[in-house]
C-alpha positions in Angstrom: 0.0 0.0 0.1 1.5 3.3 -1.0 2.1 5.9 1.7 -0.3 8.6 0.5 -0.4 10.9 3.6 0.4 10.9 7.2 -3.3 11.6 7.9 -4.6 8.3 6.3 -5.0 5.0 8.1 -3.8 3.1 5.1 -3.7 -0.1 7.0 -7.5 -0.1 6.8 -7.5 0.4 3.0 -7.2 -2.3 0.5 -4.8 -1.3 -2.4 -6.7 -1.1 -5.6 -4.8 0.1 -8.7 -7.8 1.9 -10.1 -8.4 3.8 -6.9 -4.7 4.8 -6.7 -4.7 6.1 -10.3 -8.0 8.0 -9.9 -7.1 9.6 -6.5 -3.7 10.8 -7.6 -5.1 12.4 -10.8 -7.8 14.0 -8.8 -5.3 15.6 -6.6 -3.8 17.3 -9.7 -6.8 18.5 -11.6 -10.6 19.1 -11.0 -12.0 15.7 -11.8 -15.3 14.1 -12.4 -15.2 10.5 -11.2 -17.8 8.1 -12.8 -17.6 4.6 -11.6 -20.2 1.9 -10.7 -21.7 1.7 -7.2 -19.6 -0.2 -4.7 -16.2 0.4 -6.3 -15.2 2.8 -3.6 -15.9 6.4 -4.7 -15.7 7.5 -1.1 -12.3 5.8 -0.6 -11.0 7.6 -3.7 -12.2 10.9 -2.3 -10.7 10.4 1.1 -7.3 9.4 -0.2 -7.3 12.5 -2.4 -8.4 14.8 0.4 -5.8 13.3 2.8 -3.1 14.2 0.4 -4.5 17.7 -0.3 -4.8 18.8 3.3 -1.8 17.0 4.7 0.3 20.2 5.1 -2.6 22.3 6.4 -5.9 23.5 5.2 -9.4 22.3 5.1 -11.7 20.1 2.9 -15.4 20.5 2.4 -17.1 17.2 1.7 -20.7 17.7 0.4 -23.6 15.4 0.1 -27.2 16.1 -0.8 -28.9 14.7 2.2 -28.4 14.6 6.0 -28.3 10.8 6.2 -25.5 10.8 3.6 -23.7 13.5 5.4 -23.7 11.4 8.6 -22.6 8.4 6.6 -19.6 10.1 5.0 -18.6 11.8 8.2 -18.3 8.2 9.9 -16.2 7.0 6.9 -13.9 10.0 7.2 -13.5 9.4 10.9 -12.7 5.7 10.3 -10.0 6.4 7.7 -8.3 9.7 8.8 -6.1 10.3 11.8 -7.9 13.4 12.9 -9.5 14.2 16.2 -13.3 14.4 16.6 -13.2 18.2 16.6 -11.4 18.3 13.3 -14.1 16.3 11.4 -17.4 18.0 11.8 -20.9 17.4 10.5 -22.6 20.7 9.8 -26.4 20.7 9.0 -29.3 23.2 9.3 -30.0 21.9 12.8 -27.0 23.6 14.1 -27.4 27.3 15.0 -25.7 29.6 12.5 -23.9 31.4 15.4 -22.3 28.1 16.2 -21.4 27.1 12.7 -18.7 29.9 12.3 -16.6 28.4 15.1 -17.0 24.9 13.7 -15.7 26.0 10.3 -12.7 27.8 11.9 -11.5 24.7 13.9 -12.4 21.9 11.6 -10.0 20.2 9.1 -12.9 18.3 7.3 -16.3 19.8 7.1 -19.1 17.3 6.0 -22.3 19.1 5.0 -25.2 19.7 2.6 -24.7 22.1 -0.2 -27.6 24.3 0.9 -26.0 25.0 4.4 -22.5 25.8 2.8 -24.2 28.0 0.2 -26.1 29.9 2.9 -23.0 30.2 5.0 -20.8 31.5 2.2 -20.2 34.8 4.1 -18.9 32.7 7.1 -16.1 31.5 4.8 -14.9 34.9 3.6 -11.7 34.9 5.4 -11.3 31.1 5.2 -11.7 30.6 1.4 -7.9 30.3 0.9 -7.7 27.5 3.6 -10.2 25.4 1.7 -7.9 23.1 -0.3 -10.6 20.8 -1.7 -14.3 20.6 -2.1 -15.8 17.1 -2.8 -19.2 16.8 -4.4 -21.0 13.4 -3.9 -23.8 12.5 -6.3 -22.4 15.1 -8.7 -25.1 14.4 -11.3 -27.2 17.0 -9.2 -24.9 19.9 -10.2 -27.3 21.4 -12.7 -29.8 24.3 -12.8 -30.1 26.2 -9.5 -29.1 23.3 -7.2 -26.7 24.6 -4.5 -23.8 22.6 -5.9 -23.5 25.1 -8.6 -23.1 28.1 -6.5 -20.7 26.3 -4.0 -18.5 25.3 -6.9 -18.4 28.9 -8.1 -17.7 30.4 -4.7 -14.8 27.8 -4.0 -13.6 28.0 -7.6 -9.9 28.3 -6.5 -10.1 25.0 -4.5 -9.5 21.6 -5.9 -12.9 20.1 -7.0 -13.5 16.3 -6.9 -16.9 15.1 -8.1 -18.3 11.6 -7.9 -21.3 9.8 -9.4 -22.3 6.4 -10.6 -24.0 8.1 -13.6 -24.1 11.6 -14.8 -27.2 10.9 -17.0 -27.7 10.4 -20.7 -28.3 13.8 -21.8 -25.3 15.6 -23.6 -26.4 19.1 -22.5 -26.7 17.9 -18.9 -23.3 16.3 -18.9 -21.7 19.3 -20.4 -23.5 21.5 -17.8 -22.1 19.3 -14.9 -18.6 19.6 -16.3 -18.9 23.3 -16.8 -20.7 24.1 -13.4 -18.0 22.0 -11.5 -15.1 23.4 -13.5 -14.0 19.9 -14.4 -10.7 19.4 -16.3 -10.5 15.7 -16.3 -12.8 12.7 -16.5 -12.1 9.5 -14.8 -14.4 6.9 -16.0 -14.8 3.2 -15.4 -17.6 0.7 -16.1 -18.0 -3.1 -15.4 -15.7 -3.9 -18.5 -12.8 -1.6 -17.6 -9.7 -3.8 -17.2 -8.6 -2.4 -13.9 -11.8 -2.9 -12.2 -13.2 -6.0 -13.8 -11.6 -8.3 -11.2 -13.6 -6.5 -8.4 -16.9 -6.8 -10.3 -18.5 -10.1 -9.4 -21.0 -9.8 -12.2 -24.7 -9.1 -12.4 -27.2 -11.3 -14.4 -30.1 -9.1 -15.5 -33.4 -10.9 -16.5 -36.4 -9.2 -17.9 -39.5 -11.0 -16.5 -42.5 -10.5 -18.8 -45.9 -10.9 -17.0 -49.2 -11.1 -18.9 -52.0 -8.9 -17.6 -54.9 -11.0 -16.2 -58.3 -10.4 -17.8 -59.9 -8.5 -14.8 -57.1 -5.9 -14.8 -57.2 -5.7 -18.6 -60.8 -4.7 -18.5 -60.0 -1.9 -16.1 -57.0 -0.7 -18.2 -59.1 -0.6 -21.4 -61.8 1.5 -19.7 -59.3 3.9 -18.4 -57.5 4.2 -21.9 -60.9 5.0 -23.4 -61.5 7.7 -20.9 -58.1 9.2 -21.4 -58.6 9.0 -25.3 -61.8 11.0 -24.8 -60.0 13.7 -22.7 -57.3 13.9 -25.5 -60.0 14.4 -28.2 -61.5 17.2 -26.1 -58.2 18.9 -25.9 -57.7 18.6 -29.5 -61.0 20.3 -30.1 -59.2 23.4 -29.0 -56.8 23.2 -31.8 -54.2 21.7 -29.6 -51.7 19.3 -31.0 -51.0 16.3 -28.7 -48.9 13.8 -30.5 -47.4 11.4 -28.0 -50.4 11.3 -25.5 -47.7 11.0 -22.7 -48.2 12.6 -19.2 -45.1 14.6 -19.7 -46.6 16.2 -22.8 -49.8 16.9 -21.0 -47.9 18.5 -18.1 -45.8 20.8 -20.5 -49.1 21.7 -22.3 -49.9 23.7 -19.1 -47.2 26.4 -19.8 -48.7 26.9 -23.3 -52.3 27.2 -22.0 -51.6 29.6 -19.2 -49.5 31.8 -21.5 -52.4 32.0 -24.0 -54.9 32.7 -21.1 -52.6 35.7 -20.1 -52.9 36.9 -23.6 -56.7 37.0 -23.3 -57.8 33.6 -24.6 -60.1 33.0 -21.7 -61.9 30.2 -23.4 -58.9 28.0 -22.7 -59.8 27.9 -19.0 -61.9 24.9 -20.0 -58.9 23.2 -21.7 -56.9 23.7 -18.5 -59.5 21.8 -16.5 -59.7 18.9 -19.1 -55.8 18.7 -19.1 -55.9 18.3 -15.3 -58.5 15.5 -15.6 -56.4 13.8 -18.3 -53.4 13.8 -16.0 -55.3 12.3 -13.1 -56.8 9.6 -15.4 -53.3 8.9 -16.8 -52.0 8.4 -13.3 -54.8 6.0 -12.5 -54.0 4.2 -15.8 -50.3 3.9 -14.9 -51.1 2.3 -11.6 -53.5 -0.1 -13.3 -51.0 -1.0 -16.0 -47.8 -1.2 -14.0 -48.6 -1.6 -10.4 -51.5 -3.9 -10.2 -55.0 -3.8 -8.8 -54.1 -3.5 -5.0 -51.8 -0.4 -5.5 -54.3 0.9 -8.0 -57.2 0.6 -5.6 -55.2 2.2 -2.7 -54.2 5.1 -5.0 -57.7 5.7 -6.0 -58.8 5.8 -2.4 -56.1 8.4 -1.7 -57.2 10.4 -4.8 -60.8 10.4 -3.4 -59.8 11.7 0.0 -56.8 13.8 -0.6 -57.1 15.6 -4.0 -59.9 18.3 -4.3 -59.1 18.7 -8.1 -60.0 15.1 -8.6 -63.6 15.2 -7.5 -65.1 15.4 -11.0 -62.9 12.3 -12.0 -63.6 10.2 -8.9 -67.3 10.8 -9.0 -67.6 9.8 -12.7 -69.9 6.9 -13.1 -67.2 5.0 -15.0 -64.6 5.4 -12.3 -67.1 4.3 -9.7 -67.8 1.2 -11.7 -64.0 0.6 -12.1 -63.6 1.0 -8.4 -66.2 -1.7 -7.6 -64.5 -4.1 -10.1 -61.1 -3.4 -8.5 -62.5 -4.0 -4.9 -64.0 -7.3 -6.0 -60.9 -8.4 -7.8 -58.7 -7.7 -4.8 -60.5 -10.6 -2.8 -59.2 -13.0 -5.5 -55.7 -14.7 -5.6 -53.0 -12.4 -6.1 -51.9 -13.7 -9.6 -55.4 -12.7 -10.9 -55.2 -9.0 -10.1 -51.7 -8.0 -8.9 -49.4 -10.5 -10.7 -46.1 -8.7 -9.9 -46.4 -9.4 -6.2 -47.2 -13.1 -6.8 -44.1 -13.2 -9.1 -41.9 -11.6 -6.5 -43.0 -14.2 -3.9 -42.3 -16.9 -6.5 -38.8 -15.5 -7.3 -37.9 -15.0 -3.6 -38.8 -18.7 -2.8 -37.0 -19.9 -5.9 -33.9 -17.9 -4.6 -34.0 -19.7 -1.3 -34.8 -16.9 0.9 -31.5 -15.0 0.1 -31.0 -11.4 0.8 -33.1 -9.3 -1.5 -34.1 -5.8 -2.3 -37.3 -5.0 -4.1 -37.4 -1.5 -5.6 -40.7 0.2 -6.0 -41.3 3.6 -7.5 -44.4 4.4 -5.4 -44.6 4.3 -1.6 -48.2 3.0 -1.8 -46.8 -0.1 -3.7 -43.9 -0.4 -1.2 -46.3 -0.5 1.7 -48.5 -3.2 0.0 -45.6 -5.4 -1.1 -43.8 -5.4 2.3 -47.1 -6.3 4.0 -47.8 -9.1 1.6 -44.2 -10.5 1.8 -44.6 -10.5 5.6 -47.8 -12.5 5.4 -45.9 -15.0 3.2 -43.4 -15.5 6.0 -40.6 -13.4 4.7 -38.4 -11.4 7.2 -39.3 -8.1 5.5 -39.3 -4.4 6.1 -39.9 -1.4 3.9 -37.4 1.3 3.6 -38.7 4.7 2.6 -37.9 8.4 2.8 -38.3 10.8 5.8 -41.1 12.8 4.6 -44.6 12.0 5.7 -47.3 11.9 3.0 -51.0 11.0 2.8 -50.0 7.3 2.1 -48.2 7.1 5.4 -45.5 8.4 7.8 -42.0 8.6 6.7 -39.0 7.0 8.4 -36.8 9.0 10.6 -33.1 8.9 10.1 -32.7 6.8 13.2 -35.4 4.4 11.9 -33.6 4.2 8.4 -30.3 3.4 10.1 -31.7 0.8 12.3 -33.5 -0.9 9.3 -30.3 -1.0 7.3 -28.4 -2.5 10.3 -30.9 -5.2 10.6 -30.6 -6.0 6.9 -26.9 -5.9 7.2 -27.0 -8.3 10.1 -29.3 -10.8 8.3 -32.2 -10.2 10.7 -34.1 -8.8 7.8 -33.9 -10.8 4.6 -35.9 -8.6 2.3 -35.9 -4.8 2.0 -38.7 -3.2 0.0 -37.3 0.3 -0.9 -38.5 3.4 -2.7 -36.0 5.8 -4.4 -34.3 6.6 -1.1 -32.7 3.1 -1.4 -31.1 3.9 -4.8 -29.0 6.9 -4.2 -26.0 7.3 -2.0 -27.1 5.7 1.3 -25.0 2.8 2.3 -27.5 0.2 1.5 -26.0 -3.2 2.3 -25.4 -5.5 -0.7 -28.1 -8.1 -1.7 -28.0 -11.4 -3.5 -31.1 -10.5 -5.5 -32.5 -7.1 -6.7 -35.9 -6.9 -8.1 -37.4 -3.9 -10.0 -41.0 -3.9 -9.4 -41.2 -1.7 -12.4 -38.6 -0.4 -14.9 -37.5 3.2 -14.5 -36.9 5.3 -17.5 -34.0 7.0 -15.8 -30.6 5.4 -16.7 -29.2 7.0 -13.5 -31.8 5.3 -11.2 -31.4 2.0 -13.1 -27.8 1.9 -12.6 -28.1 2.8 -9.0 -30.7 0.0 -8.4 -28.5 -2.6 -10.2 -25.5 -1.4 -8.0 -27.1 -2.9 -4.8 -26.0 -6.5 -5.9 -23.0 -8.1 -7.3 -20.5 -6.8 -4.7 -19.5 -10.0 -3.1 -20.7 -12.6 -5.4 -22.6 -12.8 -8.7 -25.7 -10.8 -8.3 -29.1 -11.4 -10.0 -31.4 -8.7 -11.1 -35.1 -9.2 -12.2 -36.8 -6.4 -14.1 -40.7 -7.0 -13.9 -42.6 -5.8 -17.0 -46.2 -6.0 -17.7 -46.9 -6.8 -21.4 -48.6 -4.1 -23.5 -47.9 -1.4 -20.8 -45.6 1.5 -20.4 -43.3 -0.8 -18.5 -41.8 -1.8 -21.9 -41.1 1.7 -23.1 -39.5 2.5 -19.8 -37.4 -0.7 -19.8 -36.0 0.0 -23.3 -35.7 3.8 -22.6 -33.2 3.2 -19.7 -31.1 0.9 -21.9 -30.9 3.4 -24.8 -30.1 6.2 -22.3 -27.4 4.3 -20.6 -25.8 3.5 -23.9 -26.2 7.1 -25.1 -24.5 8.3 -21.7 -21.5 6.0 -22.3 -21.0 7.3 -25.9 -21.3 11.0 -24.7 -18.7 10.4 -21.9 -16.4 8.6 -24.6 -16.8 11.7 -26.9 -16.0 13.9 -23.8 -12.3 13.1 -24.2 -12.1 15.4 -27.1 -12.8 18.3 -24.7 -11.8 17.0 -21.3 -8.8 14.8 -20.6 -9.9 11.2 -19.8 -8.7 7.7 -19.3 -11.4 5.6 -20.7 -10.1 2.0 -20.8 -12.8 0.1 -22.7 -15.8 2.0 -21.6 -18.7 0.8 -23.8 
């Protein structure tokens, strides 16, 4: 193990050539590090910061959430020979009057970008002491996110940015590089020669599921209702080509701009557009989530969305509601086949450790409940915010649940998006996507929760003839596009690509 810095507990770090190469280059130039989950982005950053502040100065280590701040601070305390007072976590819960003293005495400041941005005035006479700023989950460095202003304020410091995926949009990647003043890209994927021996492999299987007759009937009725709404919108001479929710949402900007110009008759189009969006949400649940989540979502819409009154009191929706209620009393495979398939997969895998990812919290609640009824040691893992579909998990509850999963007390974790990004979610033998996600960033992060210590298995559940299929193929196309864009990036930014493909 090379002797990087007197500050580093290098006896605790396994030497890996790619970490060595990337860390040393990040010391020399502002670097964006793109490598798969579980290959040690945090270790690379800690090696680099230890070198950069060895002879004095400070480092700011940024993460987008407080749980991540706590996690990174724990890692830094483990690997650096600094006192407790020299490594500080600074969040908005600490009074601003006390934060100034922490910034003065600390060598490593672990915080959220919002806090550091709001405290920029407190760093006025400390800026020159900040030798490095590390941006975790760097794909967030776009638009008006606080990473952008922090990078601008500390533009004379060494900037090290890490992410598992910067996204598949060329303009977005260019923006991240520009906003973080990146001079070099360090990119690896599962096929890169210097990391391939650390990748145990992931077998990805698309599981195609046929929609049962009962749900098919509900889906067709909802599609008919949505089609009627689209025709009504088109009667206002509005062009709606893809019939997607994204298109319907963006239509709002045009309608409101026209109303401001005096076209008051378009108020009716605004109402119809709202109804169309609500019906499309119902349709998505029916298509991709199954009858149990659909029925729960419809009940939430009835009680918690005042704009939905006209939709949920429509005679056809009331009829659909009765059908869904009746179907829900039948065996799972006849109305919510994804859950019955998950039970089948988990039993086939021999009750190994597994993570089931769900896009919607309603679905996560139902899946975790059904798995417990089947005898699985299962808990849900959701975000901290409380919503109409249930109370969120506190940071303490999240930490406790992850530890139980790590220890093996819990065998199955049913997680929403909070389990995808950043948090130190323990590795699983099996990962199941309840539904595909159209985001290549989220897809990569989900997959990265397996294949760390042995060959991992990923199942992606897709309902036939549903938007699941377009999302599944969209994520694949975007991931391929992202890799091509990053490969092209070497024309403008120095990079070591290996065989990134």
